[in-house]
C-alpha positions in Angstrom: 18.2 15.9 5.7 21.4 16.0 3.7 22.8 12.5 4.5 20.0 9.9 4.8 21.0 6.5 5.9 18.4 3.7 5.8 17.6 0.4 7.6 15.1 -2.2 6.6 13.1 -4.4 8.9 11.4 -7.5 7.5 13.2 -9.4 4.8 10.4 -11.1 3.0 9.5 -10.7 -0.7 8.8 -7.0 -0.7 12.0 -5.9 1.0 13.9 -6.3 -2.3 11.8 -3.5 -3.9 13.0 -1.1 -1.2 16.6 -2.3 -1.4 16.8 -1.8 -5.1 15.2 1.6 -4.9 17.7 2.7 -2.3 20.6 1.5 -4.3 19.4 3.5 -7.3 19.3 6.6 -5.1 22.8 5.9 -3.7 21.3 5.9 -0.2 23.3 3.6 2.0 21.6 0.7 3.9 23.4 0.4 7.2 21.3 -2.3 8.8 18.7 -5.0 8.2 16.6 -6.8 10.7 14.6 -10.0 10.6 13.6 -12.6 13.3 15.2 -15.2 11.1 18.9 -14.8 12.1 20.2 -16.8 9.1 18.2 -14.7 6.7 19.3 -11.4 8.3 23.0 -12.5 8.1 22.6 -13.5 4.5 21.0 -10.3 3.4 23.4 -8.2 5.5 26.3 -9.9 3.7 24.8 -9.1 0.3 24.2 -5.5 1.2 27.4 -5.1 3.2 25.7 -3.9 6.4 24.9 -5.0 9.9 22.4 -7.7 10.8 19.9 -7.7 13.7 17.1 -9.9 14.9 15.2 -7.3 16.9 14.4 -3.6 16.5 15.5 -2.6 20.0 19.1 -3.7 19.4 19.1 -2.1 16.0 17.9 1.2 17.3 20.4 1.1 20.2 23.2 0.5 17.7 22.0 3.4 15.5 23.7 4.5 12.3 20.5 5.2 10.4 17.8 7.8 10.4 15.1 6.2 8.1 13.5 2.9 8.7 11.7 1.0 5.9 9.1 -1.4 7.4 8.3 -4.5 5.4 6.8 -6.6 8.2 3.5 -8.5 8.7 0.5 -6.1 9.0 0.0 -6.3 12.8 3.6 -5.2 13.4 3.4 -2.0 11.3 2.0 0.2 14.1 4.1 -0.9 17.1 7.4 -1.0 15.1 6.7 2.4 13.4 5.9 4.0 16.8 9.0 2.6 18.4 11.2 3.8 15.6 9.7 7.3 15.5 10.2 7.6 19.3 13.8 6.8 18.5 14.0 9.8 16.1 13.7 7.8 12.9 11.7 8.8 9.8 9.5 5.9 8.8 8.3 4.5 5.4 5.9 1.6 6.0 4.4 -0.8 3.5 0.6 -1.1 3.1 -1.6 -1.4 5.0 -0.6 1.3 7.3 -1.9 -0.7 10.2 -4.7 -3.1 11.0 -7.0 -0.7 12.8 -7.9 3.0 12.6 -6.8 3.6 16.2 -3.3 2.2 15.4 -3.1 4.4 12.3 -4.0 7.5 14.4 -1.4 6.5 17.0 1.2 6.4 14.3 0.3 9.8 13.1 0.4 11.2 16.6 3.9 9.7 17.1 5.2 11.3 13.9 3.9 14.7 15.0 5.2 14.3 18.6 8.7 13.4 17.5 8.8 15.7 14.4 9.6 12.9 12.0 8.1 11.9 8.6 5.7 9.0 8.3 5.2 7.7 4.7 2.9 4.9 3.6 3.5 2.8 0.5 0.7 3.1 -2.0 3.0 2.9 -5.1 0.1 2.4 -7.6 -0.7 6.1 -7.3 2.6 6.7 -9.1 1.8 4.4 -12.1 1.4 6.3 -15.3 -2.2 5.2 -15.7 -3.2 6.4 -12.2 -1.5 9.7 -12.9 -3.3 10.0 -16.2 -6.7 9.3 -14.6 -6.1 11.7 -11.7 -5.0 14.6 -13.9 -7.8 14.1 -16.4 -10.4 14.0 -13.6 -8.9 17.2 -12.1 -8.9 18.9 -15.4 -12.7 18.7 -15.5 -12.7 17.6 -19.1 -14.7 14.4 -18.3 -17.3 16.5 -16.5 -19.1 15.5 -13.3 -18.4 12.1 -11.8 -21.5 9.9 -11.9 -20.2 6.7 -10.3 -17.5 4.0 -10.4 -16.6 0.4 -9.5 -13.7 -1.7 -8.2 -13.3 -5.3 -9.4 -10.5 -7.5 -8.1 -10.7 -11.2 -8.7 -7.5 -13.1 -7.8 -6.5 -16.5 -6.7 -5.0 -17.5 -3.4 -4.7 -21.2 -2.6 -4.7 -22.8 0.8 -0.9 -23.1 0.8 -0.6 -19.3 0.6 -2.0 -19.3 4.1 -0.7 -22.5 5.6 2.9 -21.6 4.6 2.6 -18.4 6.7 2.3 -17.9 10.4 0.4 -14.6 10.1 -1.8 -14.6 7.0 -5.5 -15.6 7.3 -5.9 -14.4 10.9 -7.7 -11.3 12.1 -5.2 -10.6 14.8 -2.2 -10.6 12.5 -3.3 -9.9 8.9 -6.2 -7.7 10.0 -8.5 -9.2 7.4 -8.2 -10.9 4.0 -8.9 -9.9 0.4 -9.9 -6.3 1.5 -6.9 -5.3 3.5 -4.3 -7.3 1.6 -4.9 -8.0 -2.1 -7.4 -5.2 -3.0 -6.3 -2.3 -0.8 -4.4 -0.6 -3.6 -7.6 -0.5 -5.7 -9.5 1.1 -2.8 -6.7 3.6 -2.3 -6.8 4.6 -5.9 -10.5 5.3 -5.7 -9.9 7.5 -2.7 -7.1 9.2 -4.6 -9.5 9.8 -7.5 -12.6 10.8 -5.7 -11.7 12.1 -2.2 -13.4 11.3 1.1 -15.8 8.4 1.3 -18.9 9.2 3.3 -20.8 6.0 3.8 -20.5 2.2 3.2 -22.8 -0.8 2.8 -21.1 -4.1 2.5 -21.0 -7.8 3.1 -18.0 -10.2 3.5 -17.7 -14.0 3.5 -15.3 -16.9 3.5 -16.4 -19.1 0.6 -13.5 -21.3 -0.3 -10.8 -21.2 2.4 -12.0 -23.2 5.4 -8.7 -23.1 7.2 -8.6 -19.3 7.6 -10.5 -16.9 9.8 -10.8 -13.9 7.3 -12.8 -13.1 4.3 -12.0 -14.3 0.8 -14.9 -12.3 -0.9 -16.4 -8.9 -0.3 -18.9 -6.7 -2.1 -20.7 -3.5 -1.4 -21.4 0.1 -2.1 -19.2 3.1 -1.1 -20.6 6.6 -1.4 -18.4 9.6 -2.0 -21.1 12.2 -1.3 -23.7 11.5 -4.0 -21.3 9.4 -6.1 -21.9 5.6 -5.8 -19.0 3.2 -6.2 -19.8 -0.5 -6.2 -17.1 -3.2 -5.6 -16.5 -6.9 -5.8 -13.2 -8.4 -4.6 -12.3 -12.0 -4.1 -9.4 -14.5 -3.9 -11.5 -17.4 -5.1 -11.0 -16.8 -8.9 -9.1 -19.5 -10.8 -6.3 -17.0 -11.7 -5.2 -13.4 -11.0 -7.4 -11.5 -13.4 -6.5 -7.9 -14.3 -7.7 -5.5 -11.6 -10.3 -3.0 -12.8 -10.9 0.5 -11.3 -13.4 2.6 -13.3 -14.8 6.1 -12.9 -17.8 7.0 -15.0 -18.4 10.7 -15.8 -20.7 13.0 -17.8 -18.4 13.1 -20.8 -16.8 9.7 -20.7 -15.1 7.2 -18.4 -11.6 6.6 -17.0 -10.5 3.1 -16.4 -7.4 1.4 -14.9 -7.4 -2.2 -16.1 -4.4 -4.2 -15.0 -1.2 -2.5 -16.3 -3.2 -0.2 -18.7 -5.2 3.0 -18.2 -7.7 4.4 -20.7 -9.6 7.6 -20.9 -12.6 7.2 -23.3 -14.4 10.4 -24.1 -18.0 10.5 -25.3 -16.9 12.1 -28.6 -14.8 9.1 -29.4 -11.3 10.4 -28.4 -9.2 7.9 -26.4 -6.0 8.5 -24.3 -4.0 5.6 -22.9 -1.1 5.0 -20.6 0.8 1.8 -19.6 2.5 0.7 -16.4 6.2 -0.2 -16.5 6.9 -3.8 -15.8 8.0 -5.0 -12.4 11.6 -4.9 -11.3 13.5 -8.3 -11.6 12.3 -10.5 -8.8 9.2 -8.5 -8.2 5.6 -9.7 -8.7 4.2 -8.5 -12.0 1.3 -6.6 -10.3 3.7 -4.6 -8.2 5.0 -2.7 -11.2 8.0 -0.5 -10.8 6.5 2.5 -9.0 8.1 1.6 -5.6 11.2 3.4 -7.1 9.1 6.5 -7.8 7.5 6.7 -4.4 10.7 6.0 -2.5 12.5 8.6 -4.5 9.7 11.1 -3.8 9.9 10.2 -0.1 13.6 11.0 0.1 13.2 14.2 -2.0 10.7 15.4 0.6 13.1 14.6 3.4 15.9 16.4 1.6 13.8 19.5 0.9 11.7 19.6 4.0 8.5 19.4 1.9 5.3 17.5 2.7 5.0 13.9 1.7 2.6 13.1 -1.2 1.4 10.0 0.7 1.7 10.7 4.4 0.1 9.2 7.5 -3.1 11.1 6.9 -3.4 9.7 3.4 -2.8 6.3 4.7 -5.4 6.8 7.4 -8.1 7.7 4.9 -7.6 4.3 3.2 -7.4 2.6 6.5 -10.7 4.2 7.5 -12.3 2.9 4.3 -11.0 -0.7 4.7 -12.0 -0.9 8.4 -15.3 0.8 7.6 -16.1 -1.9 5.1 -15.4 -4.5 7.8 -17.6 -2.7 10.3 -20.4 -2.2 7.8 -20.3 -5.9 6.9 -20.2 -7.1 10.5 
């Protein structure tokens, strides 16, 4: 693809990360879509493009060949599939879908219509994640012995009551697992490979107005490697996320914006995440730019995506597997 043209559907907080990345790549945005007509018109005026309030009309009008999907979780699969049937390449925000079946249907559509399907897991592009992945692959840390994931954030009731889709199984697909902590589970998959079994529990401890979990804990096995986890949105504040892999010759840790490789012989290697783009949340960092640039490089060169539908499916399987194990 020599001349990509993009459209964005869903103009909530995250869309700005995509718009800025596209601007930095000089990729034109020809259309935006949101059910809120006033918002769609406002953003279209800012970006000098066309505004739509539904996907069908936008696809009929055409003028773009890549669709960025920044919608509520339950809309990711149907919108992706409709766009791919229309011949568009798709880059969808996390989570890929709310069910494994929907994720598989998305992959099938991408293959049937010979289009790219990318899934946003931008934290894989953070310098710290790159450092940990490369060090583990080098073998310098020796065999992996275990690991853990720790995400303790805060979400008040207004986070849910101000939304028409959060806090519901049908539309969010879950709570702290599929939303706030999915990046950490994706990183562990990225580091260790294919999970093989899960034991878990979930609960709603402090949010009586929602259906989904605000706390989850359990044990994931990657073959003979145990990884424990505890995630919640009942903490008083957003504490730094911790993802750690313990090995024969030391340990690799991602803690908030920092990563550290601590070898048993006393050596230490570190890396830091770049701050968020203006207007972005601090824990998003700036790696949307990197992943979106990588996506378009693959389109241009006809090379495989680093984070494609199959990669998204593996993390989808893990999150839904935790829910199934807990239930």
